[in-house]
DOVODREN-27630 format. One line per field, with one value per residue (C-alpha): x, y, z; residue in three letters. Coordinates in nm, 4 decimals, m for minus. Example, Ala and Ser with C-alpha at 12.3 -4.5 7.8 and 13.67 -1.06 7.14 Angstrom:
BEGIN
east [1.2300; 1.3670]
north [m0.4500; m0.1060]
up [0.7800; 0.7140]
type [ala; ser]
//
This chain:
BEGIN
east [0.7783; 1.0714; 1.4435; 1.7071; 2.0658; 2.3390; 2.7169; 2.7027; 3.0590; 3.1993; 3.1618; 3.4908; 3.4070; 3.1664; 3.0605; 2.9685; 2.7783; 2.5680; 2.4952; 2.4013; 2.1574; 1.9922; 1.9501; 1.8046; 1.5553; 1.4334; 1.4117; 1.2249; 0.9715; 0.9200; 0.8916; 0.6236; 0.3911; 0.4124; 0.3601; 0.1112; m0.1920; m0.0001; m0.1536; 0.1633; 0.4458; 0.7165; 1.0716; 1.3833; 1.7120; 1.9949; 2.3509; 2.6729; 2.9971; 3.3396; 3.4127; 3.7731; 3.9695; 3.7811; 3.4325; 3.1335; 2.8496; 2.5063; 2.2305; 1.8696; 1.6289; 1.2560; 1.0096; 0.6586; 0.3736; 0.4513; 0.7995; 1.1368; 1.2982; 1.6784; 1.8717; 2.2465; 2.4608; 2.8397; 3.0581; 3.2922; 3.0329; 2.7918; 2.5550; 2.5187; 2.4800; 2.1936; 2.0053; 2.0440; 1.9453; 1.6298; 1.5273; 1.5397; 1.3681; 1.0741; 1.0274; 1.0631; 0.8479; 0.5778; 0.5570; 0.5588; 0.2785; 0.0787; 0.1291; 0.0103; m0.2894; m0.3960; m0.3605; m0.5809; m0.8511; m0.8488; m0.8749; m1.1587; m1.3507; m1.3273; m1.4260; m1.7406; m1.8347; m1.7617; m1.9892; m2.2743; m2.2061; m2.1870; m2.5383; m2.6844; m2.8625; m3.0140; m3.1331; m3.2910; m3.4698; m3.5964; m3.7187; m3.9111; m4.0629; m4.1437; m3.9762; m3.8916; m3.7923; m3.5154; m3.4126; m3.3550; m3.1758; m2.9347; m2.8701; m2.7983; m2.5201; m2.3529; m2.3843; m2.1447; m1.9537; m2.2627; m2.4116; m2.0790; m2.0902; m2.4386; m2.3304; m2.0350; m2.2504; m2.4922; m2.2098; m2.0605; m2.3920; m2.4345; m2.0852; m2.1593; m2.5053; m2.6661; m2.8997; m2.9831; m2.8053; m3.0215; m3.2742; m3.2163; m3.1719; m2.9220; m3.1101; m3.4267; m3.2340; m3.0721; m3.4110; m3.5337; m3.2304; m3.3049; m3.6680; m3.5614; m3.3170; m3.5950; m3.8443; m3.5947; m3.4140; m3.5435; m3.3480; m3.0129; m2.7456; m2.5913; m2.2266; m2.0515; m1.8920; m2.2244; m2.3931; m2.1610; m2.2238; m2.5989; m2.6030; m2.4209; m2.6391; m2.9506; m2.7930; m2.7126; m3.0647; m3.2185; m2.9839; m3.0503; m3.4216; m3.3917; m3.1821; m3.0339; m2.6807; m2.5928; m2.8594; m2.7578; m2.3920; m2.4557; m2.6589; m2.4238; m2.0895; m1.9204; m1.9859; m1.8709; m1.5078; m1.6167; m1.8706; m1.6208; m1.3457; m1.5846; m1.6912; m1.3284; m1.2471; m1.5346; m1.3729; m1.1118; m0.9852; m0.8978; m1.1530; m1.1715; m1.4194; m1.4146; m1.5102; m1.8766; m1.8365; m1.8943; m1.6923; m1.4326; m1.1214; m0.7975; m0.6583; m0.9085; m0.7785; m0.5760; m0.5038; m0.6096; m0.8739; m1.0555; m1.0432; m1.1902; m0.8768; m0.7803; m0.7149; m0.3436; m0.1238; m0.0328; m0.3973; m0.4027; m0.0596; 0.1521; 0.2677; 0.5692; 0.6304; 0.5411; 0.8086; 1.0127; 0.7089; 0.5697; 0.9115; 0.9382; 0.5959; 0.6818; 1.0074; 0.8841; 0.5158; 0.3529; 0.1276; m0.1638; m0.1358; m0.1502; m0.4556; m0.6367; m0.5745; m0.6897; m0.9993; m1.0942; m1.0405; m1.2428; m1.5254; m1.5391; m1.5910; m1.9331; m2.1269; m2.0741; m1.6943; m1.6874; m1.8826; m1.6620; m1.3542; m1.5173; m1.5858; m1.2344; m1.0455; m1.2469; m1.4412; m1.1477; m1.3723; m1.2247; m1.2892; m1.5202; m1.7230; m1.7620; m1.8721; m2.1407; m2.2655; m2.2767; m2.4035; m2.1271; m1.8310; m1.4937; m1.3388; m1.5539; m1.4532; m1.0851; m1.1205; m1.2604; m0.9842; m0.7199; m0.8697; m0.8909; m0.5413; m0.4007; m0.5805; m0.4565; m0.1007; m0.1215; m0.2539; 0.0105; 0.2833; 0.1783; 0.2640; 0.6118]
north [3.1439; 3.3306; 3.3227; 3.5925; 3.4648; 3.6987; 3.6702; 3.3493; 3.4104; 3.3345; 2.9712; 2.9432; 2.6436; 2.7151; 2.3504; 2.3871; 2.7066; 2.5281; 2.2442; 2.4973; 2.6760; 2.3457; 2.2528; 2.5950; 2.5697; 2.2278; 2.3313; 2.6544; 2.4526; 2.2343; 2.5420; 2.6732; 2.3954; 2.5234; 2.8894; 2.8366; 2.9820; 3.2469; 3.5954; 3.7472; 3.6293; 3.4874; 3.5845; 3.4136; 3.6043; 3.3517; 3.4581; 3.2695; 3.3618; 3.2043; 3.1745; 3.0671; 2.8514; 2.5357; 2.6497; 2.8295; 3.0058; 2.9866; 3.1948; 3.2743; 3.5511; 3.4941; 3.7754; 3.6671; 3.9000; 3.9120; 3.7709; 3.7314; 3.3877; 3.3771; 3.0527; 2.9941; 2.6873; 2.6573; 2.3808; 2.2709; 2.1273; 2.3717; 2.0959; 1.9566; 2.3062; 2.3873; 2.0681; 2.1275; 2.4927; 2.4220; 2.1421; 2.3907; 2.6530; 2.4241; 2.3382; 2.6934; 2.8604; 2.5929; 2.6511; 3.0305; 3.0201; 2.7889; 3.0290; 3.3249; 3.1287; 3.0279; 3.3874; 3.5027; 3.2433; 3.3335; 3.7046; 3.6478; 3.4306; 3.7026; 3.9759; 3.7874; 3.7251; 4.0864; 4.1985; 3.9999; 4.1448; 4.4983; 4.4570; 4.2674; 4.5727; 4.6474; 4.2878; 4.3020; 4.6253; 4.4776; 4.1712; 4.3876; 4.5778; 4.2419; 4.3567; 4.0103; 4.1208; 4.3617; 4.1294; 3.8469; 4.0705; 4.1833; 3.8243; 3.7304; 3.9900; 3.9090; 3.5296; 3.4374; 3.1781; 2.9888; 2.9829; 2.8566; 2.5694; 2.4728; 2.4863; 2.2563; 2.0048; 1.9888; 1.9507; 1.6755; 1.4891; 1.5166; 1.3804; 1.0636; 1.0489; 1.0698; 1.3168; 1.3677; 1.6575; 1.9672; 1.8188; 2.1019; 2.4615; 2.6317; 2.9614; 2.7879; 2.6339; 2.9672; 3.1378; 2.8747; 2.9404; 3.3137; 3.2445; 3.0092; 3.2649; 3.5266; 3.2994; 3.2005; 3.5322; 3.5781; 3.2602; 3.3966; 3.3237; 3.6013; 3.5049; 3.6054; 3.2629; 3.0921; 3.3050; 3.1720; 2.8146; 2.8765; 2.9986; 2.6894; 2.4647; 2.6019; 2.5457; 2.1855; 2.1378; 2.2368; 2.0164; 1.7131; 1.7629; 1.7901; 1.4852; 1.1938; 1.1470; 0.9285; 0.6671; 0.6517; 0.6081; 0.3415; 0.1447; 0.1898; 0.2515; m0.0415; 0.1317; 0.4773; 0.4399; 0.3474; 0.6302; 0.8980; 0.7576; 0.7552; 1.1118; 1.2287; 1.0425; 1.2203; 1.5582; 1.6748; 1.9533; 2.0018; 2.2062; 2.4112; 2.6602; 3.0327; 3.3290; 3.2799; 2.9132; 2.7890; 2.5066; 2.6490; 2.5223; 2.5826; 2.7645; 3.0476; 3.1334; 3.4552; 3.4656; 3.4164; 3.6859; 3.4840; 3.1410; 2.9546; 2.7440; 2.3952; 2.1196; 2.0625; 1.8276; 2.1091; 2.1624; 1.8197; 1.6797; 1.9853; 1.9919; 1.9930; 1.6216; 1.5995; 1.8146; 1.5295; 1.3556; 1.6776; 1.7741; 1.4398; 1.4889; 1.8414; 1.7260; 1.4155; 1.4491; 1.6824; 1.9351; 1.8590; 1.4904; 1.5760; 1.7978; 1.5434; 1.2611; 1.4602; 1.5934; 1.2479; 1.0781; 1.3440; 1.2969; 0.9273; 0.9959; 0.9422; 1.2682; 1.3178; 1.3060; 1.4900; 1.7886; 1.8082; 1.8201; 2.0791; 2.3069; 2.2488; 2.2987; 2.5435; 2.7431; 2.7430; 2.6485; 2.5578; 2.2192; 2.3880; 2.5609; 2.2395; 2.0545; 2.3176; 2.2963; 1.9153; 1.8936; 1.6558; 1.6729; 1.8321; 1.4868; 1.3408; 1.6194; 1.5730; 1.1973; 1.2504; 1.4947; 1.2590; 0.9573; 1.1381; 1.2762; 0.9270; 0.7836; 1.0581; 1.0229; 0.6533; 0.7258; 0.9913; 0.7563; 0.5118; 0.7843; 0.8022]
up [1.2606; 1.1108; 1.1886; 1.1360; 1.1439; 1.2711; 1.2397; 1.0399; 0.9120; 1.2552; 1.1406; 0.9516; 0.7318; 0.4464; 0.4554; 0.8231; 0.7476; 0.4834; 0.7267; 0.9954; 0.7617; 0.6672; 1.0358; 1.1168; 0.8292; 0.9457; 1.3086; 1.2330; 1.0358; 1.3440; 1.5656; 1.3319; 1.4446; 1.8013; 1.7097; 1.4231; 1.6053; 1.7962; 1.7571; 1.6094; 1.3877; 1.6106; 1.5116; 1.6449; 1.6248; 1.6044; 1.6867; 1.6084; 1.7840; 1.8225; 2.1941; 2.1355; 1.8922; 1.9920; 2.0890; 1.9456; 2.1242; 1.9629; 2.1213; 2.0349; 2.1326; 2.0764; 2.1439; 2.2430; 2.3357; 2.7043; 2.7465; 2.5833; 2.5589; 2.5669; 2.5134; 2.4785; 2.4054; 2.3998; 2.2551; 1.9743; 1.7346; 1.5675; 1.4549; 1.8087; 1.9517; 1.7140; 1.7921; 2.1674; 2.1354; 1.9339; 2.1698; 2.4562; 2.2435; 2.1648; 2.5302; 2.6575; 2.3910; 2.4265; 2.8016; 2.7644; 2.5074; 2.7310; 3.0225; 2.8125; 2.6862; 3.0359; 3.1551; 2.8649; 2.9407; 3.3101; 3.2306; 2.9843; 3.2304; 3.4954; 3.2494; 3.1466; 3.5076; 3.6078; 3.3245; 3.4785; 3.8237; 3.6807; 3.5396; 3.8349; 3.9742; 3.6311; 3.5999; 3.9443; 3.8530; 3.5238; 3.7135; 3.9587; 3.6658; 3.4988; 3.1788; 3.0486; 2.6954; 2.7954; 3.0802; 2.8312; 2.5817; 2.8526; 2.9572; 2.5965; 2.5830; 2.9130; 2.9348; 2.6552; 2.8548; 2.9714; 2.6219; 2.4886; 2.7365; 2.6185; 2.2539; 2.3192; 2.5028; 2.2110; 1.9577; 2.1704; 2.1928; 1.8169; 1.7582; 1.9553; 1.7911; 2.1350; 1.9654; 1.5996; 1.4297; 1.4327; 1.6771; 1.9227; 1.8150; 2.0410; 2.0380; 2.1585; 2.4481; 2.5308; 2.5261; 2.7698; 2.9893; 2.9959; 3.0888; 3.3678; 3.5076; 3.4920; 3.6695; 3.9405; 3.9756; 4.3296; 4.4157; 4.2978; 4.5607; 4.7630; 4.7148; 4.3935; 4.3345; 4.4068; 4.1380; 3.8668; 3.9857; 3.9899; 3.6288; 3.5016; 3.7152; 3.5453; 3.2026; 3.2975; 3.4320; 3.0978; 2.8963; 3.1169; 3.0714; 2.6940; 2.6236; 2.8102; 2.6826; 2.9789; 2.9132; 2.5464; 2.6294; 2.8923; 2.6387; 2.3435; 2.5104; 2.3410; 2.0058; 2.1172; 2.0094; 1.6584; 1.6443; 1.7447; 1.5210; 1.2261; 1.3013; 1.3034; 0.9832; 0.8109; 0.8818; 0.6321; 0.8571; 1.2230; 1.4117; 1.7292; 1.8776; 1.8094; 2.0269; 1.9375; 2.0350; 1.6818; 1.5310; 1.2881; 1.1039; 1.2928; 0.9888; 1.0445; 1.3920; 1.4180; 1.7890; 2.1470; 2.1250; 1.8584; 2.0141; 2.3079; 2.2961; 2.2130; 2.4586; 2.5069; 2.7038; 2.9424; 3.0413; 3.2017; 3.2750; 3.3441; 3.7039; 3.9299; 3.8838; 3.5161; 3.3533; 3.2069; 3.0574; 2.9103; 2.7773; 2.6008; 2.4426; 2.3270; 2.1711; 1.9959; 1.9096; 1.6600; 1.8399; 1.6077; 1.6995; 2.0689; 2.0222; 1.8037; 2.0497; 2.3531; 2.1785; 2.0530; 2.3892; 2.5716; 2.3198; 2.4156; 2.7853; 2.9443; 2.9576; 3.3317; 3.3026; 2.9715; 3.1024; 3.4109; 3.1891; 2.9622; 3.2593; 3.3907; 3.0639; 2.8550; 3.1138; 3.3584; 3.6485; 3.9853; 4.1445; 4.3947; 4.1207; 3.9218; 4.2355; 4.2896; 3.9312; 3.9324; 4.2916; 4.3947; 4.6319; 4.5574; 4.6016; 4.3219; 4.0826; 4.1680; 4.1133; 3.7609; 3.6655; 3.8047; 3.6226; 3.2880; 3.3422; 3.4005; 3.0969; 2.8659; 2.9893; 2.9082; 2.5579; 2.4962; 2.6153; 2.3408; 2.0874; 2.2358]
type [unk; unk; unk; unk; unk; unk; unk; unk; unk; unk; unk; unk; unk; unk; unk; unk; unk; unk; unk; unk; unk; unk; unk; unk; unk; unk; unk; unk; unk; unk; unk; unk; unk; unk; unk; unk; unk; unk; unk; unk; unk; unk; unk; unk; unk; unk; unk; unk; unk; unk; unk; unk; unk; unk; unk; unk; unk; unk; unk; unk; unk; unk; unk; unk; unk; unk; unk; unk; unk; unk; unk; unk; unk; unk; unk; unk; unk; unk; unk; unk; unk; unk; unk; unk; unk; unk; unk; unk; unk; unk; unk; unk; unk; unk; unk; unk; unk; unk; unk; unk; unk; unk; unk; unk; unk; unk; unk; unk; unk; unk; unk; unk; unk; unk; unk; unk; unk; unk; unk; unk; unk; unk; unk; unk; unk; unk; unk; unk; unk; unk; unk; unk; unk; unk; unk; unk; unk; unk; unk; unk; unk; unk; unk; unk; unk; unk; unk; unk; unk; unk; unk; unk; unk; unk; unk; unk; unk; unk; unk; unk; unk; unk; unk; unk; unk; unk; unk; unk; unk; unk; unk; unk; unk; unk; unk; unk; unk; unk; unk; unk; unk; unk; unk; unk; unk; unk; unk; unk; unk; unk; unk; unk; unk; unk; unk; unk; unk; unk; unk; unk; unk; unk; unk; unk; unk; unk; unk; unk; unk; unk; unk; unk; unk; unk; unk; unk; unk; unk; unk; unk; unk; unk; unk; unk; unk; unk; unk; unk; unk; unk; unk; unk; unk; unk; unk; unk; unk; unk; unk; unk; unk; unk; unk; unk; unk; unk; unk; unk; unk; unk; unk; unk; unk; unk; unk; unk; unk; unk; unk; unk; unk; unk; unk; unk; unk; unk; unk; unk; unk; unk; unk; unk; unk; unk; unk; unk; unk; unk; unk; unk; unk; unk; unk; unk; unk; unk; unk; unk; unk; unk; unk; unk; unk; unk; unk; unk; unk; unk; unk; unk; unk; unk; unk; unk; unk; unk; unk; unk; unk; unk; unk; unk; unk; unk; unk; unk; unk; unk; unk; unk; unk; unk; unk; unk; unk; unk; unk; unk; unk; unk; unk; unk; unk; unk; unk; unk; unk; unk; unk; unk; unk; unk; unk; unk; unk; unk; unk; unk; unk; unk; unk; unk]
//
């Protein structure tokens, strides 16, 4: 993040100007942690003005991709004004970026699903003609989100050592998914929402047949914390998932279009009654710490809860869609999300 200071000479005292510059430099460095993975360089224009003999006005304009953030503070002490202004800036920019990110994920999810629906007639024709090769090739192109879900489940199982690294080749599992969709294509539901649920249900069905994470975790759950902690300690960099759903260093991410997205506090605890708690987290805790804690805690969940949260957070599934995939009630899905939410809030509060 960059900052351009305007009208700095309205601060009469040179000593106060030097102090103001030092504060701005420190605060912009902190802001950089919030905007680090933003798809464009964020620039804050900072304006100093003398309101009268006793008061200053400090204002900031920050241009994001979709919105402009404008913040203003007035008072007699420039140092206090800057701290108050940057506190508000961190909160506001963080929420705006989260809003943009969620909008991008929602749009991408719909685009991938619309792509499947656009080619549904072609798939049905290929199925009638029994052209399995082209049928599977078309599925491979349009089922990015489902294949990404399968990849993440395998990576997660490998992290907890529920399965040996490299035991399952993702392409072999995807090929099996395409074959299963081909074989059961005459069973495809009529409703559009039910089709999406059906596709994920088949992916889950294959994974449950191939390995039993749940049995492993029930047998070795007391060791799971140590296993996941050891796995994280062995990594020298922070990782996320890219557009091809491969694990990559965070430093390689250029923008929303190249990322599946990281877990964040807002994904779970942001709500009408949670503003003060989230604001406190944003102000006091490093964003990388928040991400690392959430990712680690989600990795420790039993497979049933972890896959529900993966569908909810990364694939942006609704409670009703997740219930259909997992063949459980809406109430059970809501209970898992609420339980994980409460546990993460408790963990995050320890950081405070």
